[in-house]
N, C-alpha and C positions, 0 to 999 in steps of 0.2 A: 275674364275676370271682371266682376262688377265694379263700377266706379264708386269711389267714396266721395260723394258730393253732398254739401249742405242743402237744406231745403231751398228750392229755387226762388220762391216768392219772397222770402226774407232777403235773399241776395239782391233782388231787384229793388226792394224798398231801401236797403242799406245804400246801394249805389246812388239813388236819388237823394237820400238824406245827406250822404257824405259830400256829394257835389255841391249841394246848397249850404251844407253845415247848418241846417235849419229844418226841424221836423215839420213845421207848418207849411213851408214852401214845398217840401217833398210831398206832403199830403195833397196839396193843391195840384201838383203835377200829375200825381197818380190817381186822383179822384177818390181818395179815401180820407178818413178822419185822422187827426193828429194822434189820437189814442191808438188807432190801428198801426200807425207808423211805429210808435213806441213799443207796442207788443211784438211786432215783427223784428225789431232790432234786438229786443230781449231774447227772442227765440234764437236768433243767429248767434248772439254772444254766448248763450247757454250751450249751443251746439259746438262752437269753436273753443269755448272755455277761455276766452280772452275778452277784455274790454275794448270796444271799438270807439266809444265816445267818452269824454269826460264832461260831466254835468256840474257846473259851478253856478249856483243860483240861476240866473237867467241866461248865462253864457254857455254855449255848446262848443266843444272842441273835439277834433279827432285825436285819438291817441296815436302814437308812432305806428303801432300795429295797424290801426284803422287807416292811417294815411297810406301805408304800403299796400294794404288790401284794396283800397280804392283804385290805386294806380293799376294793379293787375286786373281787377274786375272791369275797369273802364276799357282796357284793351280787349278783354274777352267779350264784353257786350258790343264793342265796335266791330269785332270780327264776326260775331253772330249776325249783327245787323247788316253788314256788308255782304256776307255770304248769302243771307236770306234774300237780299235785294237782287243779287246776281242770279240766284236760283229761280226767282220769280220773274226775272226779266225786268224788274223795276229798279234800274240803277239809280243811285243816290250820290250826289256830290258830297265828299267829306274833305276835311281840311287837315293838313299836317303843318306844324310850325318848323321853319328852317331858320337858324341863326347863322349869319355869315359876315365876312368882312365887306365893307362898302365897295372897295375897289374891285375885289374878286367878283362880287355880285354884279356890278355894273359892267365890267369889261369881259368877263368870261361866262358867267351863268345866264344872265338875262338874254344875251344874243342867241343862246341855245335853248332857252326854256320853252319856246313854242314847240320844239320837237317832243318835249315831255307832255305838254298839254294835249297835243294831237294824239299821242299814244294812250294817254290816261285822262280823258276828259272828266272823269268822275272824281279825280283827286285835285283839290285846290291847295296851293302852297301859300302859306302866310309867312312872308319873308321879313325878317327883322335883321337890320344891319348894324354894324358897329365899326368904329375906327380904332378902338382900343382892344387889347387882348380879350378874347372870348373865354369866359370861365365855364367849364363843363360842370353841370349840376346833375349828379347821378339820379336824382328824383324825377328829372324831366323825362318826357316821352318823345320829344321832338328830335329833329336832326340838327347837327352842327357841321359846318365846314370850317375847319380850323387850320391854322398855319403852324406847323411844328413837326414833331417826330411821329405823331399818331400813336404813341405808346401810352396805354392806359388800361387799368384793370376793369374787367366786366364790361368792356365796351367793344363793339364791332368797329374796326378801323380799316377803311378802304382808301388807299392812296389814289389820288386823282392825277397829280403831276408834281414833279420836283421843282425846286426853286432854282431856276436857271437864269442868271443875270448877265447882261452885257451892256456896253455903252450903246446909245442910240440917239440919233438926231435927225433933223430934216435934211434931205440931200443938198439943199441950197446952201447949207452952212459950210459944206466942204469946199475947199478951194479947187476949182476946175472939176468938181465932182469926183475927185480921186480919193480912194480909201487911204487910210493912214497905215504906215508901215510899222511904227513903234508905239508902244503905250505912252512914251514921253511926248509924242506929238500931240496928245490930248491937252497938254498944258497951254497950248496956244488958243484954246477955246474956253468960253465960260462953262463951268460945270454946274449942273442943276441937282439939287438935293431934295429928297422927301424927308420931312421932319420925322415921320414914323419909321424911316429906314436909313438913319444917318450912317450906319456901319457899312452900307453897300459899297461905296466907293473905296473905302479903306480895304475891305476884303478883296475887292477885285484887283486893286493895285498890288496887294501882297501876293495874290495868286499869279500875277504876271511878272513878279520879281522886281517891282519898282521899290526903290528905297524909301520914298516919301509919298504919302497920299494927301494931296491937297484937300483942305477942308473949306476953302473959301468958295464963294459962289452963291447964287440965289437959292433960297430955301422956300419950299412950298409945303403946305399943311399935310398933303397926302400924295400918294403916287399918281392918282388920276390927274391932279393939277400939274404935277411935274411932267407927265407925258404930254399934256396939252401944251405946256410951255416949249417942250422940245419940238413938237409939231409946228409951232409958230416960228421956229428958227431962233429962239432965244439962247439956246445953248445945248449942251450934251447931257442927257439924263442917263442914269444907271437904271435900266428897266428890267422887269421880269419878262422874259421872252414870251412865255405862254399867255401873258395878259395883253400883249400888243400884237397878236398874230395878224389881225386885220390890217393894222397900220403898216406892218412890215410887208404884207402881201400886196397892198395897193401902192406902196412907195411913199406914203406919208412920212414914214420913218425908215432909216437905214441903220445898219450896224457898221460904224466907220472902221472898226478894227475887229476882225473876227476872232476874238479871244473870249470865249464864254466861260463862266464859272458856275458849276452846279454844286450847291451846298447840300448838307445832309437833311435840311428841312424841306418840307413840301406842303401841299394842300391835301387834307384828308377829310373824308366824310366820316363822321362819328355818330354813334347812337348806342344806347344801352342794349346789352345782349337780350334783356327781357322783352324788348319790342321787336326782335328780329323776325318774328312770325307775322307781324302786322302787315297786311297786304299793301298798305300805302308805303311803308318803309321798304318793303321788297321791291315795289315798283320804282321808287326813286333810286334805290341802290343799283338796280339793274340798268336803269336808264343812264345814270351818270357814268357808270362803268362803260357801257356801250358807246356813249357819246365821246368819251376820252379816246377809246380805241378807234372809233370811226373817223375822228378828226386827227388821227395820227399823234395823239398825246398818250403815250403808253401808261398803263396802270400796272404797277408792280405788286 
């Protein structure tokens, strides 16, 4: 069955003009005249029977249809470019944007990222971090690592690991180095709180059946600072077990009472379904899944 494709040269011209939102700059990139750009856009609009640009005096804007078309075409041209480079043996580095939480990025992702770069040296990661909730924008084509339930329409959602929390402290804080027997024993130690996760202690105490959850104690701006304070012996932090694996392994932190709580939330890799054939997305998805399994962090 023959493909129903628009003329390819107007597609190339539109993609450049839409990226720049400027006909003259597109003409300069393509080595043609501005008039030629205008003609090619008219050809494509006529073939599609839709308007791709709104022209208001000297201002040029993409229509909603034009913006959506640019997103899809950009991915298609990236795929063609990358496939051509691989077929010709001329690999080219390309970049994909990843938005994630600062603590997750620093404590879990970056220590493992060299495994990805060794496997995929042609894919560069532009990492943007946040300490506030990350809002998923459907029009974006990058990746997000989110903390939540992972439930979202038209989005690929891959669970990385669950939210498992437990008390943790430096071993020198414990009297005679002995672990605690009862949750109530924690009341004799300073409790450390992360401003971004103030509910953690209350949830844990409720989980172990304690009647009251103390809210007093030092407060730190984020979890990373809270974990560092715990390592320094300042008090007992409520920590996410998967984010302090190295400290627990080397003895910088210990869990003084082995009563863990796993909540329904977790960390998820998210991206729009429309980019799931992007080779960069496939590479990162497969790598982060393998990494979680390899390091005995189950992916469900």
